[in-house]
KOLTI-741935 format. One record per residue (C-alpha): residue number from 1; chain; x, y, z. Coordinates in Angstrom, 1 decimal. Example, Ala and Ser with C-alpha at 12.3 -4.5 7.8 and 13.67 -1.06 7.14 Angstrom:
REM KOLTI-741935
<mimar num="1" cadena="A" px="12.3" py="-4.5" pz="7.8"/>
<mimar num="2" cadena="A" px="13.7" py="-1.1" pz="7.1"/>
***
This chain:
REM KOLTI-741935
<mimar num="1" cadena="A" px="104.2" py="51.9" pz="-59.7"/>
<mimar num="2" cadena="A" px="104.9" py="55.5" pz="-60.6"/>
<mimar num="3" cadena="A" px="102.0" py="57.8" pz="-61.6"/>
<mimar num="4" cadena="A" px="103.2" py="58.0" pz="-65.3"/>
<mimar num="5" cadena="A" px="103.3" py="54.2" pz="-65.7"/>
<mimar num="6" cadena="A" px="99.8" py="53.9" pz="-64.4"/>
<mimar num="7" cadena="A" px="98.5" py="56.7" pz="-66.5"/>
<mimar num="8" cadena="A" px="100.1" py="55.0" pz="-69.6"/>
<mimar num="9" cadena="A" px="98.2" py="51.8" pz="-68.8"/>
<mimar num="10" cadena="A" px="95.0" py="53.4" pz="-67.8"/>
<mimar num="11" cadena="A" px="94.9" py="55.6" pz="-71.0"/>
<mimar num="12" cadena="A" px="94.4" py="52.3" pz="-72.9"/>
<mimar num="13" cadena="A" px="91.1" py="51.8" pz="-71.4"/>
<mimar num="14" cadena="A" px="90.1" py="55.7" pz="-70.7"/>
<mimar num="15" cadena="A" px="92.1" py="57.6" pz="-73.3"/>
<mimar num="16" cadena="A" px="90.9" py="61.1" pz="-72.3"/>
<mimar num="17" cadena="A" px="91.5" py="61.1" pz="-68.5"/>
<mimar num="18" cadena="A" px="94.5" py="61.4" pz="-66.2"/>
<mimar num="19" cadena="A" px="95.6" py="59.3" pz="-63.2"/>
<mimar num="20" cadena="A" px="96.0" py="61.7" pz="-60.3"/>
<mimar num="21" cadena="A" px="96.6" py="59.1" pz="-57.5"/>
<mimar num="22" cadena="A" px="97.5" py="55.5" pz="-57.1"/>
<mimar num="23" cadena="A" px="97.5" py="53.2" pz="-54.0"/>
<mimar num="24" cadena="A" px="98.8" py="49.7" pz="-53.8"/>
<mimar num="25" cadena="A" px="96.1" py="47.2" pz="-52.5"/>
<mimar num="26" cadena="A" px="97.9" py="44.3" pz="-50.7"/>
<mimar num="27" cadena="A" px="94.9" py="42.2" pz="-49.9"/>
<mimar num="28" cadena="A" px="95.1" py="39.6" pz="-52.8"/>
<mimar num="29" cadena="A" px="97.4" py="36.3" pz="-52.8"/>
<mimar num="30" cadena="A" px="97.9" py="36.2" pz="-56.4"/>
<mimar num="31" cadena="A" px="97.6" py="39.3" pz="-58.6"/>
<mimar num="32" cadena="A" px="99.0" py="42.7" pz="-58.2"/>
<mimar num="33" cadena="A" px="96.3" py="45.4" pz="-57.4"/>
<mimar num="34" cadena="A" px="96.1" py="49.1" pz="-57.3"/>
<mimar num="35" cadena="A" px="93.2" py="51.5" pz="-56.7"/>
<mimar num="36" cadena="A" px="93.7" py="54.3" pz="-59.1"/>
<mimar num="37" cadena="A" px="92.0" py="57.8" pz="-59.0"/>
<mimar num="38" cadena="A" px="91.3" py="59.2" pz="-62.5"/>
<mimar num="39" cadena="A" px="90.2" py="62.6" pz="-63.5"/>
<mimar num="40" cadena="A" px="91.0" py="66.2" pz="-62.7"/>
<mimar num="41" cadena="A" px="87.6" py="67.9" pz="-62.1"/>
<mimar num="42" cadena="A" px="85.5" py="64.9" pz="-61.2"/>
<mimar num="43" cadena="A" px="87.7" py="62.1" pz="-59.7"/>
<mimar num="44" cadena="A" px="86.7" py="58.5" pz="-60.2"/>
<mimar num="45" cadena="A" px="88.4" py="55.4" pz="-58.8"/>
<mimar num="46" cadena="A" px="89.1" py="52.1" pz="-60.6"/>
<mimar num="47" cadena="A" px="90.7" py="48.9" pz="-59.9"/>
<mimar num="48" cadena="A" px="94.0" py="48.3" pz="-61.9"/>
<mimar num="49" cadena="A" px="95.5" py="45.0" pz="-61.8"/>
<mimar num="50" cadena="A" px="98.3" py="43.0" pz="-63.1"/>
<mimar num="51" cadena="A" px="97.4" py="39.3" pz="-63.8"/>
<mimar num="52" cadena="A" px="99.8" py="36.6" pz="-62.4"/>
<mimar num="53" cadena="A" px="100.1" py="34.7" pz="-65.7"/>
<mimar num="54" cadena="A" px="102.2" py="31.9" pz="-64.0"/>
<mimar num="55" cadena="A" px="99.1" py="31.1" pz="-62.0"/>
<mimar num="56" cadena="A" px="96.5" py="32.1" pz="-64.6"/>
<mimar num="57" cadena="A" px="98.0" py="31.1" pz="-68.0"/>
<mimar num="58" cadena="A" px="94.7" py="30.7" pz="-69.7"/>
<mimar num="59" cadena="A" px="93.6" py="34.3" pz="-68.7"/>
<mimar num="60" cadena="A" px="92.1" py="35.1" pz="-72.0"/>
<mimar num="61" cadena="A" px="90.0" py="32.1" pz="-71.7"/>
<mimar num="62" cadena="A" px="89.2" py="33.4" pz="-68.2"/>
<mimar num="63" cadena="A" px="88.0" py="36.7" pz="-69.7"/>
<mimar num="64" cadena="A" px="85.7" py="34.8" pz="-72.1"/>
<mimar num="65" cadena="A" px="84.1" py="33.1" pz="-69.2"/>
<mimar num="66" cadena="A" px="83.5" py="36.3" pz="-67.3"/>
<mimar num="67" cadena="A" px="81.8" py="37.9" pz="-70.2"/>
<mimar num="68" cadena="A" px="79.6" py="34.9" pz="-71.0"/>
<mimar num="69" cadena="A" px="78.5" py="34.6" pz="-67.4"/>
<mimar num="70" cadena="A" px="77.9" py="38.3" pz="-67.1"/>
<mimar num="71" cadena="A" px="75.7" py="38.3" pz="-70.1"/>
<mimar num="72" cadena="A" px="73.7" py="35.4" pz="-68.5"/>
<mimar num="73" cadena="A" px="73.3" py="37.3" pz="-65.2"/>
<mimar num="74" cadena="A" px="72.1" py="40.3" pz="-67.0"/>
<mimar num="75" cadena="A" px="69.4" py="38.3" pz="-68.7"/>
<mimar num="76" cadena="A" px="68.4" py="36.7" pz="-65.5"/>
<mimar num="77" cadena="A" px="68.0" py="40.0" pz="-63.5"/>
<mimar num="78" cadena="A" px="70.8" py="39.0" pz="-61.0"/>
<mimar num="79" cadena="A" px="70.2" py="41.4" pz="-58.1"/>
<mimar num="80" cadena="A" px="73.8" py="42.0" pz="-57.1"/>
<mimar num="81" cadena="A" px="76.8" py="43.7" pz="-58.9"/>
<mimar num="82" cadena="A" px="79.1" py="41.5" pz="-61.0"/>
<mimar num="83" cadena="A" px="82.0" py="43.8" pz="-62.1"/>
<mimar num="84" cadena="A" px="83.9" py="42.6" pz="-65.3"/>
<mimar num="85" cadena="A" px="86.9" py="44.3" pz="-67.0"/>
<mimar num="86" cadena="A" px="86.3" py="47.5" pz="-68.6"/>
<mimar num="87" cadena="A" px="86.0" py="47.4" pz="-72.4"/>
<mimar num="88" cadena="A" px="85.9" py="43.7" pz="-71.9"/>
<mimar num="89" cadena="A" px="89.8" py="43.5" pz="-72.6"/>
<mimar num="90" cadena="A" px="93.2" py="43.0" pz="-71.2"/>
<mimar num="91" cadena="A" px="96.2" py="44.8" pz="-72.5"/>
<mimar num="92" cadena="A" px="99.9" py="43.9" pz="-72.6"/>
<mimar num="93" cadena="A" px="102.8" py="46.4" pz="-71.8"/>
<mimar num="94" cadena="A" px="106.2" py="45.3" pz="-71.4"/>
<mimar num="95" cadena="A" px="105.0" py="41.5" pz="-71.1"/>
<mimar num="96" cadena="A" px="102.8" py="42.4" pz="-68.2"/>
<mimar num="97" cadena="A" px="99.1" py="41.7" pz="-68.7"/>
<mimar num="98" cadena="A" px="96.8" py="44.5" pz="-67.2"/>
<mimar num="99" cadena="A" px="93.1" py="45.2" pz="-66.8"/>
<mimar num="100" cadena="A" px="90.8" py="47.8" pz="-65.4"/>
<mimar num="101" cadena="A" px="87.8" py="47.2" pz="-63.3"/>
<mimar num="102" cadena="A" px="85.1" py="49.6" pz="-62.1"/>
<mimar num="103" cadena="A" px="85.7" py="50.6" pz="-58.3"/>
<mimar num="104" cadena="A" px="82.6" py="49.5" pz="-56.4"/>
<mimar num="105" cadena="A" px="82.0" py="51.8" pz="-53.1"/>
<mimar num="106" cadena="A" px="81.7" py="49.1" pz="-50.5"/>
<mimar num="107" cadena="A" px="82.9" py="47.4" pz="-47.4"/>
<mimar num="108" cadena="A" px="85.2" py="44.6" pz="-47.8"/>
<mimar num="109" cadena="A" px="85.9" py="42.2" pz="-44.9"/>
<mimar num="110" cadena="A" px="88.8" py="39.6" pz="-44.3"/>
<mimar num="111" cadena="A" px="86.8" py="37.7" pz="-41.7"/>
<mimar num="112" cadena="A" px="83.1" py="37.4" pz="-40.9"/>
<mimar num="113" cadena="A" px="81.9" py="39.6" pz="-38.2"/>
<mimar num="114" cadena="A" px="78.6" py="38.1" pz="-37.3"/>
<mimar num="115" cadena="A" px="76.1" py="35.3" pz="-38.4"/>
<mimar num="116" cadena="A" px="74.1" py="37.9" pz="-40.4"/>
<mimar num="117" cadena="A" px="77.0" py="38.6" pz="-42.5"/>
<mimar num="118" cadena="A" px="77.3" py="34.9" pz="-43.4"/>
<mimar num="119" cadena="A" px="73.8" py="34.7" pz="-44.2"/>
<mimar num="120" cadena="A" px="73.8" py="37.7" pz="-46.6"/>
<mimar num="121" cadena="A" px="77.0" py="36.5" pz="-48.3"/>
<mimar num="122" cadena="A" px="75.6" py="33.0" pz="-48.8"/>
<mimar num="123" cadena="A" px="72.3" py="34.4" pz="-49.9"/>
<mimar num="124" cadena="A" px="74.2" py="36.5" pz="-52.7"/>
<mimar num="125" cadena="A" px="76.1" py="33.3" pz="-53.9"/>
<mimar num="126" cadena="A" px="72.8" py="31.3" pz="-53.8"/>
<mimar num="127" cadena="A" px="71.2" py="34.0" pz="-56.0"/>
<mimar num="128" cadena="A" px="74.3" py="33.5" pz="-58.3"/>
<mimar num="129" cadena="A" px="73.7" py="29.8" pz="-58.7"/>
<mimar num="130" cadena="A" px="70.0" py="30.3" pz="-59.3"/>
<mimar num="131" cadena="A" px="70.6" py="32.9" pz="-62.0"/>
<mimar num="132" cadena="A" px="72.9" py="30.6" pz="-63.7"/>
<mimar num="133" cadena="A" px="70.7" py="27.5" pz="-63.3"/>
<mimar num="134" cadena="A" px="69.8" py="27.1" pz="-66.9"/>
<mimar num="135" cadena="A" px="73.1" py="28.3" pz="-68.3"/>
<mimar num="136" cadena="A" px="75.0" py="25.8" pz="-70.5"/>
<mimar num="137" cadena="A" px="78.4" py="25.1" pz="-68.6"/>
<mimar num="138" cadena="A" px="79.8" py="23.5" pz="-71.8"/>
<mimar num="139" cadena="A" px="80.3" py="27.0" pz="-73.2"/>
<mimar num="140" cadena="A" px="82.8" py="27.8" pz="-70.4"/>
<mimar num="141" cadena="A" px="86.6" py="27.1" pz="-70.4"/>
<mimar num="142" cadena="A" px="88.3" py="25.1" pz="-67.6"/>
<mimar num="143" cadena="A" px="91.0" py="27.7" pz="-66.9"/>
<mimar num="144" cadena="A" px="92.5" py="25.9" pz="-63.9"/>
<mimar num="145" cadena="A" px="92.3" py="22.2" pz="-64.6"/>
<mimar num="146" cadena="A" px="91.8" py="19.9" pz="-61.8"/>
<mimar num="147" cadena="A" px="91.6" py="22.8" pz="-59.3"/>
<mimar num="148" cadena="A" px="89.7" py="21.0" pz="-56.7"/>
<mimar num="149" cadena="A" px="90.8" py="17.4" pz="-57.8"/>
<mimar num="150" cadena="A" px="91.8" py="15.9" pz="-54.5"/>
<mimar num="151" cadena="A" px="93.7" py="13.0" pz="-56.0"/>
<mimar num="152" cadena="A" px="95.9" py="15.4" pz="-57.9"/>
<mimar num="153" cadena="A" px="96.6" py="17.4" pz="-54.9"/>
<mimar num="154" cadena="A" px="97.6" py="14.4" pz="-52.9"/>
<mimar num="155" cadena="A" px="100.0" py="13.5" pz="-55.7"/>
<mimar num="156" cadena="A" px="101.5" py="16.9" pz="-55.7"/>
<mimar num="157" cadena="A" px="101.9" py="16.6" pz="-51.8"/>
<mimar num="158" cadena="A" px="103.6" py="13.3" pz="-52.2"/>
<mimar num="159" cadena="A" px="106.0" py="14.7" pz="-55.0"/>
<mimar num="160" cadena="A" px="106.7" py="17.6" pz="-52.7"/>
<mimar num="161" cadena="A" px="107.6" py="15.2" pz="-49.6"/>
<mimar num="162" cadena="A" px="110.0" py="13.5" pz="-52.0"/>
<mimar num="163" cadena="A" px="111.7" py="16.7" pz="-53.0"/>
<mimar num="164" cadena="A" px="111.7" py="18.9" pz="-50.0"/>
<mimar num="165" cadena="A" px="114.6" py="19.8" pz="-48.2"/>
<mimar num="166" cadena="A" px="115.5" py="18.1" pz="-45.0"/>
<mimar num="167" cadena="A" px="114.6" py="20.9" pz="-42.4"/>
<mimar num="168" cadena="A" px="111.2" py="21.5" pz="-44.0"/>
<mimar num="169" cadena="A" px="110.4" py="17.9" pz="-44.2"/>
<mimar num="170" cadena="A" px="111.4" py="17.3" pz="-40.6"/>
<mimar num="171" cadena="A" px="109.4" py="20.3" pz="-39.5"/>
<mimar num="172" cadena="A" px="106.2" py="19.0" pz="-41.3"/>
<mimar num="173" cadena="A" px="106.5" py="15.2" pz="-40.6"/>
<mimar num="174" cadena="A" px="103.9" py="14.9" pz="-37.9"/>
<mimar num="175" cadena="A" px="101.3" py="16.9" pz="-40.0"/>
<mimar num="176" cadena="A" px="102.1" py="14.8" pz="-43.1"/>
<mimar num="177" cadena="A" px="101.4" py="11.5" pz="-41.1"/>
<mimar num="178" cadena="A" px="98.2" py="12.9" pz="-39.7"/>
<mimar num="179" cadena="A" px="97.0" py="13.9" pz="-43.1"/>
<mimar num="180" cadena="A" px="97.8" py="10.8" pz="-44.5"/>
<mimar num="181" cadena="A" px="95.2" py="9.0" pz="-42.3"/>
<mimar num="182" cadena="A" px="92.4" py="11.4" pz="-43.5"/>
<mimar num="183" cadena="A" px="92.6" py="10.7" pz="-47.2"/>
<mimar num="184" cadena="A" px="89.5" py="8.9" pz="-47.2"/>
<mimar num="185" cadena="A" px="87.7" py="12.3" pz="-46.9"/>
<mimar num="186" cadena="A" px="89.2" py="13.7" pz="-50.2"/>
<mimar num="187" cadena="A" px="88.3" py="10.4" pz="-52.0"/>
<mimar num="188" cadena="A" px="84.7" py="10.8" pz="-51.0"/>
<mimar num="189" cadena="A" px="84.9" py="14.5" pz="-52.3"/>
<mimar num="190" cadena="A" px="86.3" py="13.4" pz="-55.7"/>
<mimar num="191" cadena="A" px="83.5" py="11.0" pz="-56.0"/>
<mimar num="192" cadena="A" px="80.8" py="13.4" pz="-55.3"/>
<mimar num="193" cadena="A" px="82.3" py="15.8" pz="-57.8"/>
<mimar num="194" cadena="A" px="82.1" py="13.2" pz="-60.4"/>
<mimar num="195" cadena="A" px="78.4" py="12.5" pz="-59.8"/>
<mimar num="196" cadena="A" px="76.9" py="15.8" pz="-59.0"/>
<mimar num="197" cadena="A" px="75.4" py="18.3" pz="-61.5"/>
<mimar num="198" cadena="A" px="78.0" py="20.6" pz="-63.1"/>
<mimar num="199" cadena="A" px="77.2" py="24.3" pz="-62.6"/>
<mimar num="200" cadena="A" px="78.9" py="27.7" pz="-63.0"/>
<mimar num="201" cadena="A" px="81.3" py="27.8" pz="-60.0"/>
<mimar num="202" cadena="A" px="83.2" py="30.9" pz="-58.5"/>
<mimar num="203" cadena="A" px="85.9" py="28.8" pz="-56.8"/>
<mimar num="204" cadena="A" px="86.9" py="31.5" pz="-54.4"/>
<mimar num="205" cadena="A" px="84.0" py="32.3" pz="-52.3"/>
<mimar num="206" cadena="A" px="85.9" py="33.8" pz="-49.5"/>
<mimar num="207" cadena="A" px="84.4" py="36.7" pz="-47.6"/>
<mimar num="208" cadena="A" px="86.6" py="39.3" pz="-49.1"/>
<mimar num="209" cadena="A" px="85.3" py="38.3" pz="-52.5"/>
<mimar num="210" cadena="A" px="81.7" py="39.4" pz="-51.4"/>
<mimar num="211" cadena="A" px="81.4" py="43.3" pz="-51.1"/>
<mimar num="212" cadena="A" px="79.0" py="44.8" pz="-48.8"/>
<mimar num="213" cadena="A" px="76.8" py="48.1" pz="-48.8"/>
<mimar num="214" cadena="A" px="78.3" py="50.7" pz="-46.6"/>
<mimar num="215" cadena="A" px="75.0" py="51.8" pz="-45.3"/>
<mimar num="216" cadena="A" px="72.9" py="48.6" pz="-45.0"/>
<mimar num="217" cadena="A" px="76.0" py="46.0" pz="-44.8"/>
<mimar num="218" cadena="A" px="74.0" py="43.9" pz="-47.2"/>
<mimar num="219" cadena="A" px="75.8" py="41.8" pz="-49.7"/>
<mimar num="220" cadena="A" px="76.3" py="44.0" pz="-52.8"/>
<mimar num="221" cadena="A" px="78.7" py="42.4" pz="-55.3"/>
<mimar num="222" cadena="A" px="80.7" py="39.3" pz="-56.2"/>
<mimar num="223" cadena="A" px="84.2" py="39.9" pz="-57.2"/>
<mimar num="224" cadena="A" px="87.6" py="38.2" pz="-58.2"/>
<mimar num="225" cadena="A" px="86.5" py="36.1" pz="-61.0"/>
<mimar num="226" cadena="A" px="89.6" py="34.6" pz="-62.4"/>
<mimar num="227" cadena="A" px="88.6" py="31.1" pz="-61.3"/>
<mimar num="228" cadena="A" px="85.2" py="31.1" pz="-62.6"/>
<mimar num="229" cadena="A" px="84.6" py="27.8" pz="-64.4"/>
<mimar num="230" cadena="A" px="82.6" py="24.6" pz="-64.4"/>
<mimar num="231" cadena="A" px="82.2" py="22.6" pz="-61.2"/>
<mimar num="232" cadena="A" px="80.0" py="21.5" pz="-58.5"/>
<mimar num="233" cadena="A" px="78.2" py="23.5" pz="-55.8"/>
<mimar num="234" cadena="A" px="80.5" py="21.7" pz="-53.0"/>
<mimar num="235" cadena="A" px="83.6" py="23.7" pz="-54.2"/>
<mimar num="236" cadena="A" px="81.9" py="27.1" pz="-53.2"/>
<mimar num="237" cadena="A" px="79.9" py="26.2" pz="-50.2"/>
<mimar num="238" cadena="A" px="82.9" py="24.2" pz="-49.0"/>
<mimar num="239" cadena="A" px="85.2" py="27.3" pz="-49.3"/>
<mimar num="240" cadena="A" px="82.6" py="29.5" pz="-47.7"/>
<mimar num="241" cadena="A" px="82.5" py="27.2" pz="-44.8"/>
<mimar num="242" cadena="A" px="86.2" py="27.0" pz="-44.7"/>
<mimar num="243" cadena="A" px="86.8" py="30.7" pz="-44.7"/>
<mimar num="244" cadena="A" px="83.7" py="32.1" pz="-43.0"/>
<mimar num="245" cadena="A" px="83.7" py="29.8" pz="-40.0"/>
<mimar num="246" cadena="A" px="87.3" py="30.5" pz="-39.1"/>
<mimar num="247" cadena="A" px="86.7" py="33.9" pz="-37.2"/>
<mimar num="248" cadena="A" px="90.6" py="34.2" pz="-36.6"/>
<mimar num="249" cadena="A" px="91.4" py="34.0" pz="-40.2"/>
<mimar num="250" cadena="A" px="93.6" py="31.6" pz="-42.1"/>
<mimar num="251" cadena="A" px="96.6" py="33.7" pz="-41.4"/>
<mimar num="252" cadena="A" px="96.2" py="33.5" pz="-37.6"/>
<mimar num="253" cadena="A" px="99.2" py="32.2" pz="-35.6"/>
<mimar num="254" cadena="A" px="97.0" py="31.2" pz="-32.7"/>
<mimar num="255" cadena="A" px="96.6" py="27.6" pz="-33.9"/>
<mimar num="256" cadena="A" px="95.1" py="26.5" pz="-30.5"/>
<mimar num="257" cadena="A" px="92.4" py="29.2" pz="-30.9"/>
<mimar num="258" cadena="A" px="91.1" py="28.2" pz="-34.4"/>
<mimar num="259" cadena="A" px="88.0" py="26.6" pz="-34.2"/>
<mimar num="260" cadena="A" px="84.8" py="26.5" pz="-36.6"/>
<mimar num="261" cadena="A" px="81.9" py="28.8" pz="-35.6"/>
<mimar num="262" cadena="A" px="79.0" py="26.3" pz="-35.9"/>
<mimar num="263" cadena="A" px="76.3" py="29.2" pz="-35.9"/>
<mimar num="264" cadena="A" px="78.2" py="30.9" pz="-38.8"/>
<mimar num="265" cadena="A" px="78.1" py="27.6" pz="-40.7"/>
<mimar num="266" cadena="A" px="74.4" py="27.2" pz="-40.1"/>
<mimar num="267" cadena="A" px="73.7" py="30.6" pz="-41.4"/>
<mimar num="268" cadena="A" px="75.7" py="29.9" pz="-44.6"/>
<mimar num="269" cadena="A" px="73.7" py="27.0" pz="-45.5"/>
<mimar num="270" cadena="A" px="70.5" py="28.8" pz="-44.4"/>
<mimar num="271" cadena="A" px="71.3" py="31.8" pz="-46.5"/>
<mimar num="272" cadena="A" px="72.3" py="29.8" pz="-49.6"/>
<mimar num="273" cadena="A" px="69.3" py="27.6" pz="-49.5"/>
<mimar num="274" cadena="A" px="67.0" py="30.6" pz="-49.1"/>
<mimar num="275" cadena="A" px="68.0" py="31.6" pz="-52.6"/>
<mimar num="276" cadena="A" px="68.5" py="28.4" pz="-54.6"/>
<mimar num="277" cadena="A" px="67.1" py="25.6" pz="-52.5"/>
<mimar num="278" cadena="A" px="64.6" py="24.6" pz="-55.3"/>
<mimar num="279" cadena="A" px="67.3" py="24.1" pz="-58.1"/>
<mimar num="280" cadena="A" px="69.6" py="21.9" pz="-56.0"/>
<mimar num="281" cadena="A" px="69.4" py="18.0" pz="-55.9"/>
<mimar num="282" cadena="A" px="68.9" py="16.2" pz="-52.5"/>
<mimar num="283" cadena="A" px="72.5" py="14.8" pz="-52.8"/>
<mimar num="284" cadena="A" px="73.9" py="18.5" pz="-53.1"/>
<mimar num="285" cadena="A" px="72.0" py="19.6" pz="-50.2"/>
<mimar num="286" cadena="A" px="73.1" py="16.5" pz="-48.1"/>
<mimar num="287" cadena="A" px="76.8" py="17.2" pz="-48.7"/>
<mimar num="288" cadena="A" px="76.9" py="20.9" pz="-48.2"/>
<mimar num="289" cadena="A" px="78.3" py="20.4" pz="-44.6"/>
<mimar num="290" cadena="A" px="80.8" py="17.7" pz="-45.6"/>
<mimar num="291" cadena="A" px="82.1" py="20.1" pz="-48.3"/>
<mimar num="292" cadena="A" px="83.4" py="22.3" pz="-45.7"/>
<mimar num="293" cadena="A" px="85.6" py="19.6" pz="-44.1"/>
<mimar num="294" cadena="A" px="86.8" py="18.4" pz="-47.4"/>
<mimar num="295" cadena="A" px="87.8" py="21.8" pz="-48.8"/>
<mimar num="296" cadena="A" px="89.5" py="22.8" pz="-45.6"/>
<mimar num="297" cadena="A" px="91.7" py="19.6" pz="-45.8"/>
<mimar num="298" cadena="A" px="92.4" py="20.2" pz="-49.4"/>
<mimar num="299" cadena="A" px="93.4" py="23.6" pz="-48.7"/>
<mimar num="300" cadena="A" px="95.7" py="22.5" pz="-45.8"/>
<mimar num="301" cadena="A" px="97.4" py="20.3" pz="-48.3"/>
<mimar num="302" cadena="A" px="97.9" py="23.1" pz="-50.7"/>
<mimar num="303" cadena="A" px="99.5" py="25.2" pz="-48.1"/>
<mimar num="304" cadena="A" px="101.7" py="22.2" pz="-47.0"/>
<mimar num="305" cadena="A" px="102.6" py="21.4" pz="-50.3"/>
<mimar num="306" cadena="A" px="103.7" py="25.0" pz="-51.2"/>
<mimar num="307" cadena="A" px="105.7" py="25.2" pz="-48.0"/>
<mimar num="308" cadena="A" px="107.5" py="21.9" pz="-48.8"/>
<mimar num="309" cadena="A" px="108.0" py="23.5" pz="-52.4"/>
<mimar num="310" cadena="A" px="109.8" py="26.5" pz="-50.9"/>
<mimar num="311" cadena="A" px="106.8" py="28.8" pz="-51.3"/>
<mimar num="312" cadena="A" px="106.6" py="28.8" pz="-55.0"/>
<mimar num="313" cadena="A" px="102.8" py="29.4" pz="-55.4"/>
<mimar num="314" cadena="A" px="101.2" py="31.6" pz="-52.7"/>
<mimar num="315" cadena="A" px="102.7" py="35.0" pz="-51.7"/>
<mimar num="316" cadena="A" px="104.3" py="35.1" pz="-48.3"/>
<mimar num="317" cadena="A" px="105.6" py="38.0" pz="-46.2"/>
<mimar num="318" cadena="A" px="107.6" py="35.8" pz="-43.7"/>
<mimar num="319" cadena="A" px="109.4" py="32.5" pz="-44.1"/>
<mimar num="320" cadena="A" px="107.2" py="30.2" pz="-42.2"/>
<mimar num="321" cadena="A" px="103.7" py="31.6" pz="-43.4"/>
<mimar num="322" cadena="A" px="102.8" py="28.6" pz="-45.5"/>
<mimar num="323" cadena="A" px="103.7" py="26.3" pz="-42.7"/>
<mimar num="324" cadena="A" px="101.4" py="28.5" pz="-40.3"/>
<mimar num="325" cadena="A" px="98.6" py="28.5" pz="-42.8"/>
<mimar num="326" cadena="A" px="98.6" py="24.7" pz="-43.1"/>
<mimar num="327" cadena="A" px="98.5" py="24.1" pz="-39.3"/>
<mimar num="328" cadena="A" px="95.7" py="26.7" pz="-39.2"/>
<mimar num="329" cadena="A" px="93.7" py="24.8" pz="-41.7"/>
<mimar num="330" cadena="A" px="94.4" py="21.5" pz="-40.1"/>
<mimar num="331" cadena="A" px="93.2" py="22.9" pz="-36.8"/>
<mimar num="332" cadena="A" px="89.9" py="24.0" pz="-38.5"/>
<mimar num="333" cadena="A" px="89.4" py="20.9" pz="-40.2"/>
<mimar num="334" cadena="A" px="89.5" py="18.9" pz="-37.0"/>
<mimar num="335" cadena="A" px="86.8" py="21.3" pz="-35.7"/>
<mimar num="336" cadena="A" px="84.3" py="20.8" pz="-38.6"/>
<mimar num="337" cadena="A" px="81.6" py="18.2" pz="-38.8"/>
<mimar num="338" cadena="A" px="80.8" py="16.1" pz="-42.0"/>
***
């Protein structure tokens, strides 16, 4: 993106300032993100983001969710930052939907470095749940229907198997057969989600969506709120276990080395319960560990489905990336208890 184009967009949010620098941020899998420096005398940074409307077609409803939840968190004195779009608005320029966020000076990690980091992140998420315990989730829109609906994801896999090209299908046939024997895990997950309390769920509780203070390395903020909607606690804790315990990361090609770190998992559960134990039901607490295995298997299926669909959903930088991701997640799933 050229400086002039960025300046034209940013002025819709901050009319009296100039963009002096722009840098692409490649970390996200879905949206296109830039760090922009604004101002000539006192430079201030912001996050400029183009929304992938193919993935988030109900982005306006998503914005409403962010505003409603942010208002409740402010009332509840939520002790962490929860950055929402500046002016609570999106703009459209040349059919692209843009938004601007405040930049939070912090450390952002792609993998969990130690058990204390896992505890801090989970404690932050637990505080999020506690602060929203009395929030009426019926106010929220479901912006990604059936996001963690395992039965749907299995049907999508079945469809992809029937339409995949021969080379990719042959490549994946052994993994497909193994996954088929594990469908009972996902059936149990769907059953639990139909029974457990409906809460405000982040739905993307990866380590790089928790920002950390540069001085203390304590959790500082929760970001990346497009998936914010009603659900159950199992979706977030499951995703934390999936992403935190895999110390090699979901992009690692070292499939034989992928194994869940049990100590990190225990610190996720301990950190989370330290903030919100009193608001959870016994059934929620009893299935926190199981949620990690279920969500990891679900994510394996999603990566495999995208691979069979010729990489139409997740961004890739090399041809076999979704295949590697799927194998990575299966290896992690096999090492998880639950």
